[in-house]
C-alpha positions in Angstrom: 35.9 -12.2 57.6 34.0 -12.8 54.3 30.6 -12.6 56.0 31.5 -9.3 57.5 32.5 -7.9 54.1 29.2 -8.9 52.6 27.3 -7.1 55.4 29.3 -4.0 54.9 28.6 -4.0 51.2 24.9 -4.5 51.6 24.8 -1.7 54.1 26.6 0.6 51.7 24.2 -0.2 48.9 21.2 0.5 51.2 22.7 3.8 52.3 23.3 4.8 48.7 19.7 3.9 47.8 18.3 5.8 50.7 20.4 8.8 49.7 19.3 8.6 46.1 15.7 8.2 47.2 15.9 11.1 49.5 17.4 13.3 46.8 14.7 12.3 44.3 12.0 13.0 46.9 13.5 16.4 47.5 13.6 17.1 43.8 10.0 16.0 43.5 8.8 18.0 46.5 10.8 21.0 45.2 9.2 20.6 41.7 5.7 20.3 43.3 6.5 23.4 45.3 7.6 25.3 42.2 4.5 24.1 40.3 2.1 25.1 43.1 3.9 28.4 43.5 3.5 29.1 39.7 -0.1 28.0 39.9 -0.8 30.3 42.9 1.1 33.1 41.2 -0.9 32.6 38.0 -4.2 32.5 39.8 -3.3 35.6 41.7 -2.3 37.3 38.5 -5.6 36.3 36.8 -7.7 37.3 39.8 -5.9 40.5 40.9 -4.4 41.9 37.7 -6.7 40.6 35.0 -9.8 39.9 37.0 -11.7 43.0 36.0 -11.0 42.4 32.3 -12.4 38.9 32.5 -15.4 40.1 34.4 -16.1 42.6 31.7 -15.6 39.9 29.0 -18.1 37.7 30.8 -20.6 40.5 31.1 -20.2 41.2 27.3 -20.9 37.6 26.7 -23.9 37.3 29.0 -25.5 40.8 28.9 -26.7 41.9 25.5 -28.4 45.2 24.4 -31.6 44.1 22.7 -33.3 46.1 20.0 -36.8 46.4 21.5 -37.7 49.2 19.1 -38.2 51.9 21.7 -39.8 54.9 20.1 -37.5 57.8 19.1 -38.3 61.1 20.8 -40.9 63.3 19.2 -40.0 66.7 17.8 -42.2 69.7 18.5 -42.4 73.4 17.5 -42.0 76.0 20.2 -45.7 75.9 21.0 -46.0 72.2 21.4 -47.2 71.3 17.9 -46.0 68.0 16.7 -43.4 68.2 13.8 -42.0 64.6 13.8 -43.9 61.7 15.3 -43.8 57.9 15.5 -46.2 55.3 14.2 -46.3 51.6 15.2 -45.8 49.0 12.6 -45.5 45.2 12.6 -42.0 43.7 12.6 -40.4 40.3 12.3 -37.0 39.7 14.0 -34.5 36.9 14.3 -32.0 36.2 17.1 -29.0 34.0 16.3 -27.9 31.7 19.1 -24.2 30.8 19.7 -24.8 27.2 18.6 -26.9 27.9 15.6 -25.5 26.4 12.4 -25.7 27.8 8.8 -27.9 24.9 7.7 -30.4 25.6 10.5 -30.5 29.3 9.6 -31.1 28.4 6.0 -33.9 26.1 7.0 -35.6 28.9 9.0 -35.1 31.3 6.1 -36.9 28.9 3.8 -39.8 28.5 6.2 -40.1 32.3 6.5 -40.0 32.8 2.8 -43.1 30.6 2.6 -44.9 32.7 5.2 -44.2 36.2 3.9 -42.9 38.2 1.0 -39.4 39.6 1.3 -38.1 42.4 -1.0 -35.0 41.3 -2.9 -33.8 44.8 -3.9 -31.0 44.8 -1.4 -29.5 41.5 -2.6 -26.1 42.1 -4.2 -24.2 40.2 -6.8 -21.8 38.9 -4.1 -24.8 37.7 -2.0 -26.0 35.7 -5.0 -22.6 34.2 -5.7 -22.1 33.1 -2.1 -25.6 31.7 -2.0 -25.1 29.7 -5.2 -21.9 28.3 -3.8 -23.8 27.2 -0.6 -26.4 25.4 -2.7 -23.9 23.9 -5.2 -20.8 23.4 -3.1 -19.3 20.5 -5.0 -19.9 22.0 -8.5 -18.7 25.4 -7.3 -15.3 24.2 -6.1 -14.8 22.1 -9.2 -14.4 25.4 -11.0 -10.9 25.6 -9.4 -8.8 22.7 -10.5 -6.7 20.6 -8.2 -3.6 21.8 -9.9 -4.6 25.4 -9.2 -5.3 24.6 -5.6 -2.0 22.7 -5.3 -0.1 25.6 -6.7 -1.6 27.9 -4.1 -0.7 25.6 -1.3 2.9 25.4 -2.5 3.2 29.1 -1.7 4.7 29.0 1.8 4.0 32.7 2.4 0.2 32.1 2.4 -1.6 30.8 5.5 -4.4 28.3 5.2 -7.1 31.0 5.6 -5.5 33.1 2.8 -5.3 30.1 0.5 -9.0 29.3 1.1 -9.9 33.0 0.5 -8.1 33.0 -2.8 -9.9 29.7 -3.9 -13.2 31.3 -2.9 -12.3 34.4 -5.0 -11.5 32.3 -8.0 -14.8 30.3 -7.6 -16.8 33.6 -7.5 -15.0 34.9 -10.6 -16.0 31.8 -12.5 -19.6 31.7 -11.6 -21.5 32.6 -14.8 -24.7 34.4 -15.4 -26.2 31.0 -16.4 -25.3 29.7 -13.0 -26.9 32.5 -11.2 -30.0 32.2 -13.4 -30.6 28.9 -11.7 -31.7 30.8 -8.6 -35.5 31.1 -8.5 -37.5 33.9 -7.2 -38.1 31.8 -4.1 -34.4 31.3 -3.7 -33.8 35.0 -3.9 -36.4 35.7 -1.2 -34.7 33.0 1.0 -31.4 34.8 0.3 -32.9 38.2 1.2 -34.1 36.8 4.5 -30.9 34.9 5.2 -28.7 38.0 4.6 -30.7 39.9 7.2 -30.4 37.0 9.7 -26.6 37.0 9.4 -26.1 40.8 9.4 -25.8 41.1 13.2 -24.1 39.4 16.2 -25.0 36.3 18.2 -27.8 37.0 20.7 -28.6 40.3 19.1 -32.1 40.5 17.5 -32.0 41.6 13.8 -35.1 43.0 12.1 -35.9 40.8 9.1 -38.8 42.8 7.9 -40.5 45.9 9.4 -41.6 47.8 6.4 -45.0 46.9 4.9 -45.5 43.7 7.0 -49.1 42.9 6.4 -51.4 41.7 9.1 -51.7 38.3 7.4 -47.9 37.9 7.3 -47.7 38.9 10.9 -50.4 36.4 11.9 -48.9 33.5 9.9 -45.4 34.0 11.4 -46.9 34.4 14.9 -48.7 31.1 14.7 -45.5 29.3 13.7 -43.1 30.8 16.3 -42.7 27.4 18.1 -41.4 25.9 14.8 -39.0 28.9 14.1 -36.3 29.1 16.8 -35.0 32.6 17.2 -37.8 34.2 15.2 -40.1 36.7 16.9 -43.0 39.0 16.0 -42.9 42.4 17.6 -43.8 46.1 17.2 -41.4 48.5 15.5 -41.8 52.3 15.2 -41.5 54.2 12.0 -40.7 57.9 11.7 -43.3 60.3 10.3 -42.6 63.9 9.5 -45.6 66.2 9.7 -43.7 69.1 8.1 -41.6 69.3 4.9 -39.1 71.5 6.7 -35.8 69.9 5.5 -33.7 71.0 8.5 -35.7 68.7 10.7 -33.6 66.0 9.1 -34.3 62.4 8.4 -33.6 59.0 9.9 -32.4 55.9 8.1 -34.8 53.0 7.6 -34.1 49.4 8.8 -33.5 48.2 5.3 -30.8 50.8 5.0 -29.5 50.7 8.6 -26.5 52.6 9.9 -24.6 54.5 7.2 -21.3 52.7 6.4 -19.3 55.9 7.1 -20.5 55.8 10.8 -20.9 52.0 11.3 -18.0 51.6 13.7 -19.1 54.7 15.7 -22.6 53.4 16.3 -21.7 49.7 16.8 -19.3 50.8 19.6 -22.4 52.4 21.2 -24.5 49.2 21.2 -26.5 50.0 18.1 -27.6 47.2 15.8 -26.7 47.4 12.1 -30.3 47.9 11.0 -31.2 50.5 13.7 -32.7 53.8 12.7 -30.3 56.6 13.2 -30.5 60.3 12.5 -29.1 60.8 9.0 -29.2 64.6 8.6 -29.6 67.9 10.3 -31.7 68.1 13.5 -32.3 64.3 13.7 -28.6 63.7 13.3 -27.4 66.5 15.7 -29.5 65.2 18.6 -29.3 61.5 17.8 -28.2 60.6 21.3 -31.2 62.3 22.9 -33.8 61.1 20.4 -32.6 57.4 20.1 -33.7 56.2 23.6 -32.2 53.3 25.5 -32.6 49.6 24.5 -33.5 46.9 27.0 -30.6 44.9 28.3 -31.1 41.1 28.9 -28.9 38.6 30.6 -28.7 35.3 28.7 -28.5 32.1 30.9 -26.7 29.4 29.0 -26.0 25.7 29.7 -22.7 23.9 29.3 -23.3 23.5 25.6 -23.7 27.3 25.2 -27.4 27.1 24.5 -29.6 29.9 25.9 -32.0 28.4 28.3 -33.4 31.6 29.8 -33.2 35.3 29.6 -33.5 37.9 32.4 -34.2 41.5 31.8 -31.7 43.6 33.7 -32.7 47.0 32.2 -36.2 47.8 30.8 -35.0 50.5 28.4 -36.8 53.7 27.7 -38.0 55.9 24.8 -35.9 58.8 23.5 -36.3 62.3 24.9 -38.8 64.6 23.3 -37.3 67.8 21.8 -38.9 71.2 21.5 -37.5 73.3 18.7 -37.4 77.1 18.5 -39.4 77.0 15.2 -42.9 78.6 15.1 -44.4 76.3 12.5 -47.3 78.6 11.8 -44.9 81.5 11.1 -42.8 79.1 9.1 -45.7 78.1 6.9 -46.6 81.7 6.1 -42.9 82.5 5.4 -42.7 79.5 3.1 -45.7 80.6 1.2 -44.5 84.3 0.8 -41.0 83.3 -0.3 -42.4 80.9 -2.8 -44.8 83.5 -4.2 -42.0 86.1 -4.6 -39.6 83.6 -6.1 -42.2 82.6 -8.8 -43.0 86.2 -9.4 -39.4 87.1 -10.0 -38.9 84.0 -12.1 -41.8 85.1 -14.4 -39.9 88.3 -15.3 -37.6 88.6 -18.2 -33.8 88.1 -17.8 -34.3 85.9 -14.7 -33.1 82.7 -16.2 -30.4 82.3 -13.6 -32.7 82.7 -10.6 -33.5 79.4 -8.9 -33.5 80.0 -5.2 -34.5 82.3 -2.3 -33.9 82.4 1.5 -35.4 84.0 4.6 -34.2 83.6 8.2 -35.8 85.1 11.3 -34.3 84.8 14.8 -34.6 86.2 18.2 -31.6 88.6 18.5 -31.4 88.2 22.3 -31.5 84.4 22.5 -30.4 83.1 19.1 -33.7 81.1 18.8 -34.5 80.5 15.1 -38.2 81.2 14.6 -38.3 80.6 10.8 -35.7 79.2 8.4 -36.9 79.3 4.8 -35.1 78.1 1.7 -36.9 77.5 -1.6 -35.4 76.1 -4.8 -36.7 75.6 -8.3 -35.9 72.3 -9.9 -36.9 70.8 -13.2 -38.4 67.4 -13.6 -36.1 65.6 -16.1 -39.0 63.6 -17.6 -41.7 66.2 -17.9 -39.6 69.4 -18.0 -41.9 71.0 -15.5 -40.7 73.2 -12.7 -41.3 72.3 -9.1 -40.2 73.9 -5.8 -38.3 71.9 -3.1 -37.6 72.9 0.5 -34.0 74.1 0.7 -33.9 75.4 4.2 -30.5 73.9 4.9 -29.2 76.1 2.1 -29.5 79.0 4.5 -26.3 77.9 6.2 -24.7 75.7 3.6 -24.5 78.1 0.7 -23.2 81.7 0.5 -23.6 84.8 -1.7 -22.5 88.4 -2.1 -25.1 90.4 -0.1 -24.4 93.9 -1.2 -25.2 97.0 0.8 -26.8 95.1 3.7 -23.3 95.0 5.3 -22.9 98.7 5.4 -23.9 99.0 9.1 -20.9 96.7 9.9 -18.7 98.8 7.6 -19.5 102.0 9.6 -19.0 100.2 13.0 -15.7 98.9 11.7 -14.7 102.5 10.6 -15.5 103.7 14.2 -13.5 100.9 15.9 -10.5 101.4 13.6 -10.5 105.2 14.2 -11.1 105.9 10.5 -14.3 107.8 11.0 -16.3 109.2 13.9 -20.1 109.1 14.6 -21.7 112.0 12.7 -18.7 112.6 10.5 -19.6 114.2 7.1 -18.0 113.2 3.9 -18.7 114.1 0.3 -20.5 111.4 -1.7 -18.8 111.5 -5.1 -17.6 109.1 -7.8 -14.4 107.4 -6.7 -11.6 107.1 -9.3 -8.4 105.4 -8.3 -5.4 105.1 -10.6 -5.8 102.1 -13.0 -9.4 101.4 -12.0 -12.9 102.2 -13.3 -15.0 104.8 -11.6 -17.1 103.6 -8.7 -20.1 105.6 -7.4 -23.3 105.5 -5.5 -26.4 104.5 -7.5 -28.2 107.8 -6.6 -25.2 110.0 -7.4 -23.3 109.1 -10.6 -21.6 112.5 -11.2 -22.3 115.1 -8.4 -21.0 115.9 -5.0 -23.3 115.5 -2.0 -22.4 116.0 1.6 -23.6 113.1 3.8 -23.1 112.1 7.4 -22.9 108.4 8.4 -26.6 108.0 9.2 -27.6 109.6 5.9 -25.1 107.4 4.1 -27.0 104.4 5.5 -30.4 106.0 4.7 -29.5 106.5 1.0 -27.2 103.6 0.8 -24.1 105.6 -0.2 -21.4 103.5 -1.8 -19.0 106.4 -1.9 -19.1 106.9 1.9 -18.2 103.3 2.5 -15.4 103.4 -0.2 -13.8 106.4 1.6 -14.2 104.7 4.9 -12.3 101.6 3.6 -9.6 103.9 2.1 -9.1 105.5 5.5 -8.9 102.1 7.2 -6.2 101.2 4.6 -4.2 104.2 5.7 -5.0 106.7 3.0 -7.3 109.7 2.3 -9.1 109.8 -1.0 -8.1 112.1 -3.8 -9.1 111.8 -7.5 -7.0 109.3 -9.5 -4.8 108.6 -6.6 -2.6 105.5 -6.6 -4.1 103.2 -4.0 -1.6 101.7 -1.7 -2.9 99.9 1.4 -1.1 99.2 4.6 -0.1 95.7 5.4 -2.9 93.6 6.9 -5.8 95.8 5.8 -7.7 93.0 4.2 -7.4 90.8 7.3 -8.3 93.7 9.5 -11.5 94.2 7.6 -12.4 90.5 7.6 -11.7 90.3 11.3 -14.1 93.2 11.9 -16.9 91.6 9.8 -16.2 88.3 11.6 -17.1 90.0 14.9 -20.7 90.2 13.5 -20.6 86.6 12.2 -19.9 87.5 8.6 -17.5 85.1 6.9 -17.2 82.7 9.9 -19.3 79.8 11.2 -22.3 81.0 13.2 -22.2 78.0 15.6 -25.7 76.8 14.6 -26.5 73.4 16.2 -26.9 71.7 12.8 -24.2 70.0 10.7 -22.5 71.0 7.5 -22.4 74.7 8.1 -20.4 76.7 5.4 -18.4 79.8 6.3 -18.5 81.3 2.8 -15.9 82.1 0.2 -13.2 84.7 0.7 -12.4 86.6 -2.4 -8.8 86.9 -3.8 -7.2 90.3 -3.6 -6.0 90.6 -7.2 -5.8 94.4 -6.9 -6.2 96.9 -4.0 -9.4 98.2 -5.3 -11.1 95.0 -4.2 -11.0 96.4 -0.7 -13.7 98.9 -1.8 -15.9 96.1 -3.0 -15.5 94.3 0.3 -16.8 97.4 2.1 -20.1 97.3 0.2 -20.7 93.5 0.2 -19.5 92.6 -3.3 -16.4 90.6 -2.6 -16.7 87.9 0.1 -19.8 85.7 0.3 -22.0 85.2 3.3 -24.7 82.8 4.2 -28.3 83.9 4.9 -27.9 82.8 8.5 -24.7 84.8 8.8 -26.7 87.9 7.6 -29.3 87.2 10.3 -26.7 86.8 13.0 -25.0 90.0 11.9 -28.1 92.2 12.1 -29.0 90.5 15.4 -25.7 91.6 16.8 -26.4 95.2 15.8 -30.0 95.0 17.1 -29.2 93.6 20.6 -26.4 96.1 21.3 -23.3 94.3 20.1 -23.5 90.7 21.3 -23.1 87.9 18.8 -25.4 85.1 19.9 -25.1 81.6 18.7 -28.2 80.6 16.6 -29.9 77.4 17.5 -32.9 75.1 16.8 -33.1 73.3 20.2 -35.2 75.0 22.8 -36.0 72.3 25.4 -35.3 68.7 26.3 -38.3 66.9 27.8 -39.1 63.5 29.1 -41.6 61.5 26.9 -45.2 62.5 27.4 -47.0 60.4 29.9 -50.6 60.8 28.6 -50.1 62.0 25.0 -51.9 65.3 25.9 -49.3 67.2 27.8 -45.6 67.5 27.1 -43.4 65.5 29.4 -41.5 67.0 32.4 -38.9 69.6 31.5 -35.4 68.2 31.7 -33.4 71.1 30.4 -34.0 74.5 28.8 -31.2 75.6 26.5 -29.8 79.0 27.5 -28.4 81.6 25.1 -24.7 81.5 24.3 -22.8 84.7 23.6 -19.9 84.1 21.2 -18.4 87.6 21.5 -19.1 91.3 21.8 -18.1 93.7 19.0 -15.5 96.3 19.8 -17.8 99.3 19.6 -19.4 101.5 22.3 -23.1 101.5 23.0 -23.3 105.1 21.6 -21.6 104.0 18.3 -24.0 101.1 17.9 -27.1 103.3 18.7 -25.9 105.8 16.2 -25.8 103.1 13.4 -29.2 101.8 14.6 -30.7 105.3 14.1 -29.3 105.2 10.5 -30.9 101.9 9.9 -34.2 103.3 11.2 -33.9 106.1 8.7 -33.7 103.5 5.9 -37.3 102.5 6.8 -38.8 105.9 7.6 -36.4 108.6 6.4 -37.5 110.9 3.7 -35.0 109.3 1.3 -34.8 105.9 2.9 -34.2 103.1 0.5 -36.9 101.0 2.1 -39.3 103.8 3.0 -41.9 102.8 0.5 -42.2 99.3 2.1 -42.0 100.1 5.8 -42.9 103.8 6.5 -46.6 102.9 7.1 -45.9 99.8 9.2 -48.0 99.6 12.4 -44.9 98.7 14.3 -41.4 100.2 14.5 -38.6 98.5 12.6 -35.1 99.2 11.1 -33.0 97.6 8.5 -31.0 97.8 5.3 -31.5 97.0 1.7 -28.8 95.5 -0.6 -28.1 95.0 -4.2 -24.9 93.2 -5.3 -23.5 93.2 -8.9 -21.9 89.7 -9.1 -20.6 87.1 -11.5 -22.7 83.9 -11.6 -21.1 80.6 -10.4 -24.2 78.5 -9.7 -25.1 75.0 -10.7 -25.6 75.8 -14.4 -22.0 75.6 -15.6 -22.9 76.8 -19.1 -23.8 80.2 -17.6 -20.7 80.7 -15.5 -19.1 84.1 -15.6 -22.5 85.8 -16.5 -23.0 89.1 -14.8 -26.1 89.2 -12.6 -27.7 90.8 -9.6 -28.3 89.6 -6.0 -31.0 91.4 -4.0 -31.0 91.3 -0.2 -32.5 92.8 2.9 -31.8 92.7 6.7 -33.7 94.2 9.6 -35.0 94.0 13.1 -38.2 94.9 15.0 -39.4 96.5 17.2 -36.8 99.2 16.9 -36.9 100.2 20.6 -36.8 96.7 22.0 -35.9 94.2 19.2 -37.7 90.8 19.4 -36.8 89.6 15.9 -34.0 90.0 13.4 -34.3 88.8 9.8 -32.5 88.4 6.5 -33.7 87.9 2.9 -31.7 87.1 -0.2 -32.6 86.3 -3.8 -29.4 85.3 -5.5 -29.0 85.8 -9.3 -32.4 87.6 -9.4 -31.8 89.2 -12.8 -29.2 90.0 -15.5 -30.9 93.4 -16.1 -28.7 96.1 -14.4 -31.2 98.8 -15.3 -34.1 97.8 -13.0 -34.7 98.0 -9.3 -36.4 94.9 -7.8 -38.5 95.3 -4.6 -39.0 91.6 -3.9 -36.5 91.3 -1.0 -38.0 94.3 0.9 -41.5 93.1 0.1 -40.7 89.7 1.5 -39.3 91.1 4.7 -42.4 93.4 5.2 -45.0 90.7 4.5 -43.4 88.1 6.8 -42.9 90.7 9.6 -46.6 91.6 9.3 -47.4 87.9 9.9 -45.1 87.8 12.9 -46.9 90.6 14.7 -50.3 89.3 13.7 -49.4 85.9 15.2 -48.1 87.6 18.3 -51.5 89.2 18.9 -53.3 86.0 18.1 -51.1 84.0 20.5 -51.6 86.6 23.2 -55.4 86.4 22.9 -55.3 82.6 23.1 -53.0 82.7 26.1 -50.4 80.7 24.2 -46.8 80.9 25.4 -43.6 79.1 24.5 -42.2 79.3 28.0 -44.7 77.3 29.9 -43.4 74.4 32.0 -46.7 72.6 31.5 -47.6 72.7 27.9 -50.3 71.0 25.9 -49.5 68.9 22.9 -51.1 70.4 19.8 -51.5 68.9 16.3 -49.4 70.4 13.5 -50.9 73.0 11.2 -49.2 71.8 8.0 -51.5 68.9 7.1 -48.5 67.1 5.6 -47.4 63.5 6.4 -44.0 62.3 5.1 -43.1 58.6 5.9 -39.5 57.8 6.5 -39.2 55.8 3.4 -40.4 58.6 1.1 -37.6 59.5 -1.3 -35.9 62.9 -1.0 -36.7 65.4 -3.7 -33.8 66.2 -6.0 -31.9 69.3 -5.2 -29.1 70.6 -7.4 -26.7 72.4 -5.1 
């Protein structure tokens, strides 16, 4: 019986063991199943959901846009004459690998400093402090006591990185001038090289020096490339302007690189920090076209992250060549004429406020800007001598009262508002409103003269325009009447002028355009001033767009400088294949009938050839037909000379178009603050318009004889006519806005 009991007990133990083992195995297999399920799920998530993200990350790691210094696109005038070109120059670059250490970079910088001269003007105080710390690490950190460091570490709110940053800040604060004086000239050159080496990203070449690299320096570095890992000698391209025309803009230079204000914008587009970029005007507006495409290389790395080979996946290409609308020969002549008139006016008495002059000529049918002139007188602070700078951008960034040149728009506004009708006769007479001074036309201070609308333009009647404005305001003039205006009159008039481009942006394809100042309506009589151009201010470009709108039959065309986009020239003799020709853009049409517009145009023609036309003495004998309007504005000075603010002065202006029957050009001239003498009549604006218009028609005949055209698909590259050469590192001339 006892033996049987033992056998039963052993069997029971074995059964329990087998059950326990089976349970554990089941748990193990279930755990393995769960782990494998999680692994498969995770792999599926990584491959299906996140796969594209990791592929892109891998591509960003392996494929890098490399600065191969492709040439920027050239800029030409409308006839293929080079305005902005590129010149090759030696360059030394450095590419940091992923495994490169700071000490290795410093060693390379020291070797380079022995092979070439590096300017130190960009080295900052912070650079010097950090460099001194690197060279004197133990001494530097002794400037912060252990007690101070311990106190910082006791602050539980600070992370280790923040603690170290605070220690570094204290070290820099305690570095003395005597400490920094230990840095030799050689040390500073090493630092200047090192800071350029560290300014970019891994695997992205950085230009160490490209300005004034001598042939000897280039050769010395080239011979030692095997001993200088990451260093390379190559060809860079510097920008050279062959015209002083400021609206062509400028590019940055490698030592300056991308402007800080746009750094993130350009870095997100695969630019390097020391790339040239368009800094102003035309160069900046068309940066994406002019810049070109860098080469893209794929870096092959080993397990240690070292680059063992590079494969070019995209060769890169130069920037597009751009043909502007400018006729540089016409531009040169206009520059010369405006300068002469400006200096002539400046030599007269009571012209102490005069410091600038503008001229704009455009095709009224296409918006193409043929000539944009701005000249400004500056004073050399050291010598006290006057000199003239190009201020062409002032033609759309500064605004002035333009006087009677706006009267064509005033009449057309009167028609559209139902205030007057074409051919309507009114009495030119002094206008006296209650509580205001008498206002009158210059030619009629006391009498009463019957005029129709065309004669009002011909003789430049202020009174006719005043009465038109009074009617738009909902009244009819009577002597000493209280002047009440209906609600919205001021905005109605401004909206009407805006249809022509006055007081609003013109849409020019250049940055920083200014719309002008809108005057404050302190009394209702200011409405009358607005009607004769002596209240709101307009830019010279707005004046040109306005008269273009009248000339072409009522269409406001967007002015522009870009004419064509072309591929780079293949042989340097002919322009590259045409990519795109820019077409005119109509912004709006004014709310006047063709008959009303033609009626005003006839009045503008009488200004030039009528028996009492205000510009007859300058245009009546012209060998071509033209029409236009003179303008004189009595204004208060608010220019750059603050000591003269509130001085009463005179602006003189002129607008016009030609030929009268089929306009090809429209133009505007203004000399702000020409004189403080209210008792003289100055002809300089009208003379300027006539002389430049003569040049236009002379050049037209010359080009026709030569068979030159601006619309040829195959066009020869021509040298510029200016004889100027302005390197990209030439400092800008001082301009007081």
